[in-house]
mmCIF file as Biopython writes it, N, C-alpha, C and O atoms, coordinates in Angstrom:
data_model
#
loop_
_atom_site.group_PDB
_atom_site.id
_atom_site.type_symbol
_atom_site.label_atom_id
_atom_site.label_alt_id
_atom_site.label_comp_id
_atom_site.label_asym_id
_atom_site.label_entity_id
_atom_site.label_seq_id
_atom_site.pdbx_PDB_ins_code
_atom_site.Cartn_x
_atom_site.Cartn_y
_atom_site.Cartn_z
_atom_site.occupancy
_atom_site.B_iso_or_equiv
_atom_site.auth_seq_id
_atom_site.auth_asym_id
_atom_site.pdbx_PDB_model_num
ATOM 1   N N  . MET A ? 1  ? 1.098  -1.155  -0.105  1.0 0.0 1  A 1 
ATOM 2   C CA . MET A ? 1  ? -0.118 0.336   -0.297  1.0 0.0 1  A 1 
ATOM 3   C C  . MET A ? 1  ? 0.529  1.622   -0.413  1.0 0.0 1  A 1 
ATOM 4   O O  . MET A ? 1  ? -0.124 2.336   0.348   1.0 0.0 1  A 1 
ATOM 5   N N  . THR A ? 2  ? 1.154  2.103   -0.768  1.0 0.0 2  A 1 
ATOM 6   C CA . THR A ? 2  ? 1.513  3.451   -1.010  1.0 0.0 2  A 1 
ATOM 7   C C  . THR A ? 2  ? 0.454  4.736   -0.157  1.0 0.0 2  A 1 
ATOM 8   O O  . THR A ? 2  ? -0.628 5.298   -0.329  1.0 0.0 2  A 1 
ATOM 9   N N  . LYS A ? 3  ? 1.280  4.726   0.556   1.0 0.0 3  A 1 
ATOM 10  C CA . LYS A ? 3  ? 1.066  6.490   1.422   1.0 0.0 3  A 1 
ATOM 11  C C  . LYS A ? 3  ? 2.345  7.781   1.027   1.0 0.0 3  A 1 
ATOM 12  O O  . LYS A ? 3  ? 3.533  7.971   0.769   1.0 0.0 3  A 1 
ATOM 13  N N  . VAL A ? 4  ? 0.787  8.522   1.260   1.0 0.0 4  A 1 
ATOM 14  C CA . VAL A ? 4  ? 1.799  9.954   1.342   1.0 0.0 4  A 1 
ATOM 15  C C  . VAL A ? 4  ? 1.407  10.515  2.290   1.0 0.0 4  A 1 
ATOM 16  O O  . VAL A ? 4  ? 0.315  10.287  2.811   1.0 0.0 4  A 1 
ATOM 17  N N  . LEU A ? 5  ? 2.449  11.570  2.787   1.0 0.0 5  A 1 
ATOM 18  C CA . LEU A ? 5  ? 1.741  12.204  3.533   1.0 0.0 5  A 1 
ATOM 19  C C  . LEU A ? 5  ? 1.879  13.526  3.367   1.0 0.0 5  A 1 
ATOM 20  O O  . LEU A ? 5  ? 2.958  14.044  3.080   1.0 0.0 5  A 1 
ATOM 21  N N  . VAL A ? 6  ? 0.591  14.285  3.567   1.0 0.0 6  A 1 
ATOM 22  C CA . VAL A ? 6  ? 0.159  16.076  3.227   1.0 0.0 6  A 1 
ATOM 23  C C  . VAL A ? 6  ? 0.832  16.664  4.062   1.0 0.0 6  A 1 
ATOM 24  O O  . VAL A ? 6  ? 0.670  16.710  5.281   1.0 0.0 6  A 1 
ATOM 25  N N  . LYS A ? 7  ? 1.428  17.023  3.572   1.0 0.0 7  A 1 
ATOM 26  C CA . LYS A ? 7  ? 2.653  18.428  4.898   1.0 0.0 7  A 1 
ATOM 27  C C  . LYS A ? 7  ? 2.168  19.915  4.142   1.0 0.0 7  A 1 
ATOM 28  O O  . LYS A ? 7  ? 2.078  20.028  2.919   1.0 0.0 7  A 1 
ATOM 29  N N  . ASP A ? 8  ? 1.892  20.968  5.075   1.0 0.0 8  A 1 
ATOM 30  C CA . ASP A ? 8  ? 1.068  22.137  5.335   1.0 0.0 8  A 1 
ATOM 31  C C  . ASP A ? 8  ? -0.227 22.150  4.583   1.0 0.0 8  A 1 
ATOM 32  O O  . ASP A ? 8  ? -0.821 23.190  4.300   1.0 0.0 8  A 1 
ATOM 33  N N  . GLY A ? 9  ? -0.524 21.275  4.358   1.0 0.0 9  A 1 
ATOM 34  C CA . GLY A ? 9  ? -1.769 21.408  3.570   1.0 0.0 9  A 1 
ATOM 35  C C  . GLY A ? 9  ? -1.834 21.265  1.961   1.0 0.0 9  A 1 
ATOM 36  O O  . GLY A ? 9  ? -2.878 21.224  1.310   1.0 0.0 9  A 1 
ATOM 37  N N  . ASN A ? 10 ? -0.636 21.203  1.489   1.0 0.0 10 A 1 
ATOM 38  C CA . ASN A ? 10 ? -0.027 20.812  -0.169  1.0 0.0 10 A 1 
ATOM 39  C C  . ASN A ? 10 ? -0.293 19.471  -0.533  1.0 0.0 10 A 1 
ATOM 40  O O  . ASN A ? 10 ? 0.451  18.490  -0.511  1.0 0.0 10 A 1 
ATOM 41  N N  . VAL A ? 11 ? -1.914 19.634  -0.997  1.0 0.0 11 A 1 
ATOM 42  C CA . VAL A ? 11 ? -2.679 18.347  -1.674  1.0 0.0 11 A 1 
ATOM 43  C C  . VAL A ? 11 ? -1.782 18.003  -2.876  1.0 0.0 11 A 1 
ATOM 44  O O  . VAL A ? 11 ? -1.307 16.892  -3.109  1.0 0.0 11 A 1 
ATOM 45  N N  . ASP A ? 12 ? -1.607 19.226  -3.670  1.0 0.0 12 A 1 
ATOM 46  C CA . ASP A ? 12 ? -1.242 19.073  -5.594  1.0 0.0 12 A 1 
ATOM 47  C C  . ASP A ? 12 ? 0.692  18.164  -5.022  1.0 0.0 12 A 1 
ATOM 48  O O  . ASP A ? 12 ? 1.185  17.177  -5.568  1.0 0.0 12 A 1 
ATOM 49  N N  . GLY A ? 13 ? 1.184  18.812  -4.073  1.0 0.0 13 A 1 
ATOM 50  C CA . GLY A ? 13 ? 2.149  17.757  -4.243  1.0 0.0 13 A 1 
ATOM 51  C C  . GLY A ? 13 ? 2.274  16.635  -3.761  1.0 0.0 13 A 1 
ATOM 52  O O  . GLY A ? 13 ? 3.029  15.702  -4.033  1.0 0.0 13 A 1 
ATOM 53  N N  . ALA A ? 14 ? 1.217  16.820  -2.767  1.0 0.0 14 A 1 
ATOM 54  C CA . ALA A ? 14 ? 1.743  15.294  -2.324  1.0 0.0 14 A 1 
ATOM 55  C C  . ALA A ? 14 ? 0.722  14.282  -3.474  1.0 0.0 14 A 1 
ATOM 56  O O  . ALA A ? 14 ? 1.077  13.104  -3.459  1.0 0.0 14 A 1 
ATOM 57  N N  . ILE A ? 15 ? -0.335 14.553  -4.333  1.0 0.0 15 A 1 
ATOM 58  C CA . ILE A ? 15 ? -0.869 13.763  -5.538  1.0 0.0 15 A 1 
ATOM 59  C C  . ILE A ? 15 ? 0.500  13.608  -6.320  1.0 0.0 15 A 1 
ATOM 60  O O  . ILE A ? 15 ? 0.637  12.497  -6.830  1.0 0.0 15 A 1 
ATOM 61  N N  . LYS A ? 16 ? 1.382  14.365  -6.486  1.0 0.0 16 A 1 
ATOM 62  C CA . LYS A ? 16 ? 2.539  14.347  -7.329  1.0 0.0 16 A 1 
ATOM 63  C C  . LYS A ? 16 ? 3.367  13.262  -7.208  1.0 0.0 16 A 1 
ATOM 64  O O  . LYS A ? 16 ? 3.839  12.570  -8.110  1.0 0.0 16 A 1 
ATOM 65  N N  . LYS A ? 17 ? 3.578  13.120  -5.404  1.0 0.0 17 A 1 
ATOM 66  C CA . LYS A ? 17 ? 4.455  12.676  -4.613  1.0 0.0 17 A 1 
ATOM 67  C C  . LYS A ? 17 ? 3.989  10.983  -5.075  1.0 0.0 17 A 1 
ATOM 68  O O  . LYS A ? 17 ? 4.719  10.073  -5.469  1.0 0.0 17 A 1 
ATOM 69  N N  . PHE A ? 18 ? 2.485  11.002  -4.846  1.0 0.0 18 A 1 
ATOM 70  C CA . PHE A ? 18 ? 1.912  9.406   -4.774  1.0 0.0 18 A 1 
ATOM 71  C C  . PHE A ? 18 ? 1.583  8.551   -5.984  1.0 0.0 18 A 1 
ATOM 72  O O  . PHE A ? 18 ? 1.520  7.322   -6.021  1.0 0.0 18 A 1 
ATOM 73  N N  . LYS A ? 19 ? 1.327  9.682   -7.265  1.0 0.0 19 A 1 
ATOM 74  C CA . LYS A ? 19 ? 1.587  9.135   -8.267  1.0 0.0 19 A 1 
ATOM 75  C C  . LYS A ? 19 ? 3.177  8.600   -9.007  1.0 0.0 19 A 1 
ATOM 76  O O  . LYS A ? 19 ? 3.383  7.669   -9.785  1.0 0.0 19 A 1 
ATOM 77  N N  . ALA A ? 20 ? 4.008  9.465   -8.489  1.0 0.0 20 A 1 
ATOM 78  C CA . ALA A ? 20 ? 5.701  8.713   -9.100  1.0 0.0 20 A 1 
ATOM 79  C C  . ALA A ? 20 ? 6.038  7.591   -8.017  1.0 0.0 20 A 1 
ATOM 80  O O  . ALA A ? 20 ? 6.929  6.795   -8.313  1.0 0.0 20 A 1 
ATOM 81  N N  . LYS A ? 21 ? 5.467  7.478   -6.923  1.0 0.0 21 A 1 
ATOM 82  C CA . LYS A ? 21 ? 5.644  6.199   -5.858  1.0 0.0 21 A 1 
ATOM 83  C C  . LYS A ? 21 ? 4.790  5.179   -6.887  1.0 0.0 21 A 1 
ATOM 84  O O  . LYS A ? 21 ? 5.359  4.149   -7.247  1.0 0.0 21 A 1 
ATOM 85  N N  . PHE A ? 22 ? 3.479  5.447   -7.346  1.0 0.0 22 A 1 
ATOM 86  C CA . PHE A ? 22 ? 2.495  4.195   -7.702  1.0 0.0 22 A 1 
ATOM 87  C C  . PHE A ? 22 ? 3.238  3.916   -8.988  1.0 0.0 22 A 1 
ATOM 88  O O  . PHE A ? 22 ? 2.843  2.868   -9.501  1.0 0.0 22 A 1 
ATOM 89  N N  . ALA A ? 23 ? 3.995  4.401   -9.528  1.0 0.0 23 A 1 
ATOM 90  C CA . ALA A ? 23 ? 4.569  4.376   -11.009 1.0 0.0 23 A 1 
ATOM 91  C C  . ALA A ? 23 ? 5.776  3.607   -10.986 1.0 0.0 23 A 1 
ATOM 92  O O  . ALA A ? 23 ? 6.191  2.895   -11.901 1.0 0.0 23 A 1 
ATOM 93  N N  . LYS A ? 24 ? 6.533  3.890   -9.399  1.0 0.0 24 A 1 
ATOM 94  C CA . LYS A ? 24 ? 7.643  3.274   -9.785  1.0 0.0 24 A 1 
ATOM 95  C C  . LYS A ? 24 ? 7.492  2.045   -8.984  1.0 0.0 24 A 1 
ATOM 96  O O  . LYS A ? 24 ? 8.452  1.287   -8.847  1.0 0.0 24 A 1 
ATOM 97  N N  . SER A ? 25 ? 6.067  1.741   -8.314  1.0 0.0 25 A 1 
ATOM 98  C CA . SER A ? 25 ? 5.867  0.279   -7.795  1.0 0.0 25 A 1 
ATOM 99  C C  . SER A ? 25 ? 5.681  -0.898  -8.906  1.0 0.0 25 A 1 
ATOM 100 O O  . SER A ? 25 ? 5.693  -2.087  -8.590  1.0 0.0 25 A 1 
ATOM 101 N N  . GLY A ? 26 ? 5.517  -0.463  -10.169 1.0 0.0 26 A 1 
ATOM 102 C CA . GLY A ? 26 ? 5.271  -1.430  -11.121 1.0 0.0 26 A 1 
ATOM 103 C C  . GLY A ? 26 ? 3.705  -1.626  -11.319 1.0 0.0 26 A 1 
ATOM 104 O O  . GLY A ? 26 ? 3.303  -2.413  -12.176 1.0 0.0 26 A 1 
ATOM 105 N N  . VAL A ? 27 ? 2.777  -0.868  -10.478 1.0 0.0 27 A 1 
ATOM 106 C CA . VAL A ? 27 ? 1.371  -1.782  -10.782 1.0 0.0 27 A 1 
ATOM 107 C C  . VAL A ? 27 ? 0.846  -1.201  -12.539 1.0 0.0 27 A 1 
ATOM 108 O O  . VAL A ? 27 ? 0.521  -2.004  -13.413 1.0 0.0 27 A 1 
ATOM 109 N N  . PRO A ? 28 ? 0.867  0.188   -12.723 1.0 0.0 28 A 1 
ATOM 110 C CA . PRO A ? 28 ? 0.582  0.165   -14.156 1.0 0.0 28 A 1 
ATOM 111 C C  . PRO A ? 28 ? 0.865  -0.522  -15.306 1.0 0.0 28 A 1 
ATOM 112 O O  . PRO A ? 28 ? 0.206  -0.695  -16.331 1.0 0.0 28 A 1 
ATOM 113 N N  . SER A ? 29 ? 2.198  -0.966  -14.891 1.0 0.0 29 A 1 
ATOM 114 C CA . SER A ? 29 ? 2.592  -1.995  -16.140 1.0 0.0 29 A 1 
ATOM 115 C C  . SER A ? 29 ? 2.581  -3.735  -16.125 1.0 0.0 29 A 1 
ATOM 116 O O  . SER A ? 29 ? 3.003  -4.552  -16.944 1.0 0.0 29 A 1 
ATOM 117 N N  . LYS A ? 30 ? 1.956  -3.875  -14.917 1.0 0.0 30 A 1 
ATOM 118 C CA . LYS A ? 30 ? 1.569  -5.208  -14.451 1.0 0.0 30 A 1 
ATOM 119 C C  . LYS A ? 30 ? 0.102  -5.085  -15.257 1.0 0.0 30 A 1 
ATOM 120 O O  . LYS A ? 30 ? -0.236 -5.797  -16.202 1.0 0.0 30 A 1 
ATOM 121 N N  . LEU A ? 31 ? -0.633 -4.080  -14.694 1.0 0.0 31 A 1 
ATOM 122 C CA . LEU A ? 31 ? -2.089 -4.100  -15.276 1.0 0.0 31 A 1 
ATOM 123 C C  . LEU A ? 31 ? -1.958 -3.932  -16.861 1.0 0.0 31 A 1 
ATOM 124 O O  . LEU A ? 31 ? -2.687 -4.622  -17.574 1.0 0.0 31 A 1 
ATOM 125 N N  . LYS A ? 32 ? -1.125 -3.110  -17.387 1.0 0.0 32 A 1 
ATOM 126 C CA . LYS A ? 32 ? -1.100 -3.660  -18.822 1.0 0.0 32 A 1 
ATOM 127 C C  . LYS A ? 32 ? -1.452 -4.787  -19.194 1.0 0.0 32 A 1 
ATOM 128 O O  . LYS A ? 32 ? -2.460 -5.170  -19.788 1.0 0.0 32 A 1 
ATOM 129 N N  . GLN A ? 33 ? -0.210 -5.516  -18.661 1.0 0.0 33 A 1 
ATOM 130 C CA . GLN A ? 33 ? 0.496  -6.951  -19.191 1.0 0.0 33 A 1 
ATOM 131 C C  . GLN A ? 33 ? -0.658 -8.126  -19.200 1.0 0.0 33 A 1 
ATOM 132 O O  . GLN A ? 33 ? -0.859 -8.996  -20.048 1.0 0.0 33 A 1 
ATOM 133 N N  . LYS A ? 34 ? -1.290 -7.876  -18.066 1.0 0.0 34 A 1 
ATOM 134 C CA . LYS A ? 34 ? -2.507 -8.592  -17.985 1.0 0.0 34 A 1 
ATOM 135 C C  . LYS A ? 34 ? -3.808 -8.349  -18.410 1.0 0.0 34 A 1 
ATOM 136 O O  . LYS A ? 34 ? -4.686 -9.140  -18.065 1.0 0.0 34 A 1 
ATOM 137 N N  . LYS A ? 35 ? -4.087 -7.359  -19.121 1.0 0.0 35 A 1 
ATOM 138 C CA . LYS A ? 35 ? -4.811 -6.563  -19.835 1.0 0.0 35 A 1 
ATOM 139 C C  . LYS A ? 35 ? -5.703 -7.888  -21.536 1.0 0.0 35 A 1 
ATOM 140 O O  . LYS A ? 35 ? -6.835 -8.091  -21.975 1.0 0.0 35 A 1 
ATOM 141 N N  . TYR A ? 36 ? -4.716 -8.231  -21.759 1.0 0.0 36 A 1 
ATOM 142 C CA . TYR A ? 36 ? -5.054 -9.484  -22.431 1.0 0.0 36 A 1 
ATOM 143 C C  . TYR A ? 36 ? -3.976 -10.619 -22.422 1.0 0.0 36 A 1 
ATOM 144 O O  . TYR A ? 36 ? -2.823 -10.444 -22.026 1.0 0.0 36 A 1 
ATOM 145 N N  . TYR A ? 37 ? -4.589 -12.085 -23.015 1.0 0.0 37 A 1 
ATOM 146 C CA . TYR A ? 37 ? -3.620 -12.985 -22.843 1.0 0.0 37 A 1 
ATOM 147 C C  . TYR A ? 37 ? -2.544 -12.936 -24.277 1.0 0.0 37 A 1 
ATOM 148 O O  . TYR A ? 37 ? -2.793 -12.655 -25.449 1.0 0.0 37 A 1 
ATOM 149 N N  . ASP A ? 38 ? -1.556 -13.250 -23.744 1.0 0.0 38 A 1 
ATOM 150 C CA . ASP A ? 38 ? -0.204 -13.528 -24.676 1.0 0.0 38 A 1 
ATOM 151 C C  . ASP A ? 38 ? 0.078  -15.128 -24.178 1.0 0.0 38 A 1 
ATOM 152 O O  . ASP A ? 38 ? 0.034  -15.589 -23.037 1.0 0.0 38 A 1 
ATOM 153 N N  . LYS A ? 39 ? 0.464  -15.975 -25.809 1.0 0.0 39 A 1 
ATOM 154 C CA . LYS A ? 39 ? 0.154  -17.209 -25.634 1.0 0.0 39 A 1 
ATOM 155 C C  . LYS A ? 39 ? 1.756  -17.125 -25.276 1.0 0.0 39 A 1 
ATOM 156 O O  . LYS A ? 39 ? 2.427  -16.125 -25.531 1.0 0.0 39 A 1 
ATOM 157 N N  . PRO A ? 40 ? 2.286  -18.322 -24.644 1.0 0.0 40 A 1 
ATOM 158 C CA . PRO A ? 40 ? 3.820  -18.678 -24.300 1.0 0.0 40 A 1 
ATOM 159 C C  . PRO A ? 40 ? 4.757  -18.011 -25.336 1.0 0.0 40 A 1 
ATOM 160 O O  . PRO A ? 40 ? 5.592  -17.113 -25.222 1.0 0.0 40 A 1 
ATOM 161 N N  . GLY A ? 41 ? 4.387  -18.663 -26.259 1.0 0.0 41 A 1 
ATOM 162 C CA . GLY A ? 41 ? 5.659  -18.189 -27.545 1.0 0.0 41 A 1 
ATOM 163 C C  . GLY A ? 41 ? 5.950  -16.987 -27.846 1.0 0.0 41 A 1 
ATOM 164 O O  . GLY A ? 41 ? 6.987  -16.327 -27.892 1.0 0.0 41 A 1 
ATOM 165 N N  . VAL A ? 42 ? 4.515  -16.749 -28.107 1.0 0.0 42 A 1 
ATOM 166 C CA . VAL A ? 42 ? 4.500  -14.744 -28.169 1.0 0.0 42 A 1 
ATOM 167 C C  . VAL A ? 42 ? 5.349  -14.236 -26.660 1.0 0.0 42 A 1 
ATOM 168 O O  . VAL A ? 42 ? 6.285  -13.492 -26.956 1.0 0.0 42 A 1 
ATOM 169 N N  . LYS A ? 43 ? 5.269  -14.391 -25.648 1.0 0.0 43 A 1 
ATOM 170 C CA . LYS A ? 43 ? 5.927  -13.715 -24.569 1.0 0.0 43 A 1 
ATOM 171 C C  . LYS A ? 43 ? 7.439  -14.180 -24.722 1.0 0.0 43 A 1 
ATOM 172 O O  . LYS A ? 43 ? 8.362  -13.525 -24.239 1.0 0.0 43 A 1 
ATOM 173 N N  . LYS A ? 44 ? 7.641  -15.479 -25.503 1.0 0.0 44 A 1 
ATOM 174 C CA . LYS A ? 44 ? 8.990  -15.799 -25.333 1.0 0.0 44 A 1 
ATOM 175 C C  . LYS A ? 44 ? 9.843  -14.756 -26.453 1.0 0.0 44 A 1 
ATOM 176 O O  . LYS A ? 44 ? 10.964 -14.314 -26.205 1.0 0.0 44 A 1 
ATOM 177 N N  . ARG A ? 45 ? 9.283  -14.542 -27.384 1.0 0.0 45 A 1 
ATOM 178 C CA . ARG A ? 45 ? 9.786  -14.333 -28.448 1.0 0.0 45 A 1 
ATOM 179 C C  . ARG A ? 45 ? 9.692  -12.307 -28.151 1.0 0.0 45 A 1 
ATOM 180 O O  . ARG A ? 45 ? 10.565 -11.543 -28.563 1.0 0.0 45 A 1 
ATOM 181 N N  . LYS A ? 46 ? 8.880  -12.016 -27.647 1.0 0.0 46 A 1 
ATOM 182 C CA . LYS A ? 46 ? 8.953  -10.661 -27.423 1.0 0.0 46 A 1 
ATOM 183 C C  . LYS A ? 46 ? 9.945  -10.656 -26.208 1.0 0.0 46 A 1 
ATOM 184 O O  . LYS A ? 46 ? 10.969 -10.022 -26.466 1.0 0.0 46 A 1 
ATOM 185 N N  . ALA A ? 47 ? 9.917  -11.043 -25.312 1.0 0.0 47 A 1 
ATOM 186 C CA . ALA A ? 47 ? 11.380 -11.048 -24.321 1.0 0.0 47 A 1 
ATOM 187 C C  . ALA A ? 47 ? 12.467 -11.186 -24.888 1.0 0.0 47 A 1 
ATOM 188 O O  . ALA A ? 47 ? 13.468 -10.687 -24.375 1.0 0.0 47 A 1 
ATOM 189 N N  . LYS A ? 48 ? 12.536 -11.809 -25.940 1.0 0.0 48 A 1 
ATOM 190 C CA . LYS A ? 48 ? 13.767 -12.432 -26.606 1.0 0.0 48 A 1 
ATOM 191 C C  . LYS A ? 48 ? 14.006 -10.998 -27.346 1.0 0.0 48 A 1 
ATOM 192 O O  . LYS A ? 48 ? 15.149 -10.606 -27.110 1.0 0.0 48 A 1 
ATOM 193 N N  . GLU A ? 49 ? 13.215 -10.032 -28.232 1.0 0.0 49 A 1 
ATOM 194 C CA . GLU A ? 49 ? 13.547 -9.500  -28.483 1.0 0.0 49 A 1 
ATOM 195 C C  . GLU A ? 49 ? 13.887 -8.160  -27.927 1.0 0.0 49 A 1 
ATOM 196 O O  . GLU A ? 49 ? 14.541 -7.357  -28.592 1.0 0.0 49 A 1 
ATOM 197 N N  . GLU A ? 50 ? 13.355 -7.835  -26.429 1.0 0.0 50 A 1 
ATOM 198 C CA . GLU A ? 50 ? 13.584 -7.070  -25.424 1.0 0.0 50 A 1 
ATOM 199 C C  . GLU A ? 50 ? 14.805 -7.107  -25.268 1.0 0.0 50 A 1 
ATOM 200 O O  . GLU A ? 50 ? 15.259 -5.963  -25.297 1.0 0.0 50 A 1 
ATOM 201 N N  . MET A ? 51 ? 15.787 -8.087  -25.071 1.0 0.0 51 A 1 
ATOM 202 C CA . MET A ? 51 ? 16.720 -8.583  -24.832 1.0 0.0 51 A 1 
ATOM 203 C C  . MET A ? 51 ? 17.624 -8.052  -25.562 1.0 0.0 51 A 1 
ATOM 204 O O  . MET A ? 51 ? 18.517 -7.459  -24.956 1.0 0.0 51 A 1 
ATOM 205 N N  . ILE A ? 52 ? 17.659 -8.076  -26.458 1.0 0.0 52 A 1 
ATOM 206 C CA . ILE A ? 52 ? 18.651 -7.604  -27.894 1.0 0.0 52 A 1 
ATOM 207 C C  . ILE A ? 52 ? 18.537 -6.283  -27.969 1.0 0.0 52 A 1 
ATOM 208 O O  . ILE A ? 52 ? 19.573 -5.682  -28.250 1.0 0.0 52 A 1 
ATOM 209 N N  . ARG A ? 53 ? 17.283 -5.476  -27.745 1.0 0.0 53 A 1 
ATOM 210 C CA . ARG A ? 53 ? 17.255 -4.470  -27.818 1.0 0.0 53 A 1 
ATOM 211 C C  . ARG A ? 53 ? 18.066 -3.336  -26.712 1.0 0.0 53 A 1 
ATOM 212 O O  . ARG A ? 53 ? 18.521 -2.207  -26.894 1.0 0.0 53 A 1 
ATOM 213 N N  . ASN A ? 54 ? 17.986 -4.345  -25.351 1.0 0.0 54 A 1 
ATOM 214 C CA . ASN A ? 54 ? 18.200 -3.521  -24.600 1.0 0.0 54 A 1 
ATOM 215 C C  . ASN A ? 54 ? 20.031 -3.980  -24.652 1.0 0.0 54 A 1 
ATOM 216 O O  . ASN A ? 54 ? 20.693 -3.014  -24.274 1.0 0.0 54 A 1 
ATOM 217 N N  . SER A ? 55 ? 20.762 -4.987  -24.962 1.0 0.0 55 A 1 
ATOM 218 C CA . SER A ? 55 ? 21.944 -5.092  -25.503 1.0 0.0 55 A 1 
ATOM 219 C C  . SER A ? 55 ? 22.459 -4.076  -25.926 1.0 0.0 55 A 1 
ATOM 220 O O  . SER A ? 55 ? 23.292 -3.317  -25.432 1.0 0.0 55 A 1 
ATOM 221 N N  . ARG A ? 56 ? 21.672 -4.083  -27.339 1.0 0.0 56 A 1 
ATOM 222 C CA . ARG A ? 56 ? 22.218 -2.728  -28.193 1.0 0.0 56 A 1 
ATOM 223 C C  . ARG A ? 56 ? 22.065 -1.189  -27.495 1.0 0.0 56 A 1 
ATOM 224 O O  . ARG A ? 56 ? 22.644 -0.201  -27.947 1.0 0.0 56 A 1 
ATOM 225 N N  . LYS A ? 57 ? 21.680 -1.182  -26.981 1.0 0.0 57 A 1 
ATOM 226 C CA . LYS A ? 57 ? 21.392 0.000   -26.538 1.0 0.0 57 A 1 
ATOM 227 C C  . LYS A ? 57 ? 22.466 0.001   -25.386 1.0 0.0 57 A 1 
ATOM 228 O O  . LYS A ? 57 ? 22.882 1.153   -25.272 1.0 0.0 57 A 1 
ATOM 229 N N  . SER A ? 58 ? 22.986 -0.723  -24.620 1.0 0.0 58 A 1 
ATOM 230 C CA . SER A ? 58 ? 23.829 -1.068  -23.371 1.0 0.0 58 A 1 
ATOM 231 C C  . SER A ? 58 ? 25.049 -0.834  -24.255 1.0 0.0 58 A 1 
ATOM 232 O O  . SER A ? 58 ? 25.751 0.087   -23.837 1.0 0.0 58 A 1 
ATOM 233 N N  . SER A ? 59 ? 25.424 -1.341  -25.209 1.0 0.0 59 A 1 
ATOM 234 C CA . SER A ? 59 ? 26.752 -1.477  -26.335 1.0 0.0 59 A 1 
ATOM 235 C C  . SER A ? 59 ? 26.852 -0.031  -26.492 1.0 0.0 59 A 1 
ATOM 236 O O  . SER A ? 59 ? 27.799 0.602   -26.025 1.0 0.0 59 A 1 
ATOM 237 N N  . HIS A ? 60 ? 25.967 0.464   -27.090 1.0 0.0 60 A 1 
ATOM 238 C CA . HIS A ? 60 ? 25.856 1.986   -27.837 1.0 0.0 60 A 1 
ATOM 239 C C  . HIS A ? 60 ? 26.101 3.126   -26.653 1.0 0.0 60 A 1 
ATOM 240 O O  . HIS A ? 60 ? 26.621 4.192   -26.983 1.0 0.0 60 A 1 
ATOM 241 N N  . LYS A ? 61 ? 25.748 2.911   -25.371 1.0 0.0 61 A 1 
ATOM 242 C CA . LYS A ? 61 ? 26.059 4.093   -24.120 1.0 0.0 61 A 1 
ATOM 243 C C  . LYS A ? 61 ? 27.383 4.091   -24.080 1.0 0.0 61 A 1 
ATOM 244 O O  . LYS A ? 61 ? 27.900 5.172   -23.800 1.0 0.0 61 A 1 
ATOM 245 N N  . GLY A ? 62 ? 28.174 3.069   -24.307 1.0 0.0 62 A 1 
ATOM 246 C CA . GLY A ? 62 ? 29.759 3.284   -23.887 1.0 0.0 62 A 1 
ATOM 247 C C  . GLY A ? 62 ? 30.655 4.590   -24.648 1.0 0.0 62 A 1 
ATOM 248 O O  . GLY A ? 62 ? 31.762 5.057   -24.378 1.0 0.0 62 A 1 
ATOM 249 N N  . PHE A ? 63 ? 29.750 4.906   -25.603 1.0 0.0 63 A 1 
ATOM 250 C CA . PHE A ? 63 ? 30.282 5.908   -26.983 1.0 0.0 63 A 1 
ATOM 251 C C  . PHE A ? 63 ? 29.892 7.223   -26.776 1.0 0.0 63 A 1 
ATOM 252 O O  . PHE A ? 63 ? 30.160 8.086   -27.611 1.0 0.0 63 A 1 
#
C-alpha cells in the first residue's frame, strides 16, 4: 500500500508524490500486461526481442 503524507495542506504536492511512487511500484505496467492473454510462445519471442534491444542500447552507451 502506497502512502503519502500531506505536509502543510499541500495536496497537489502529495498527489504528485503519490503518482511517482505508484508508477515506480510497477502496478501500471502489470495491469497493462494482464489486459489480454499472450500465448507462451509470443511472450518468449517478445522477451527475446527486448533482450536484444536492451543489449544494443547498453553497447552504444559507452561511446
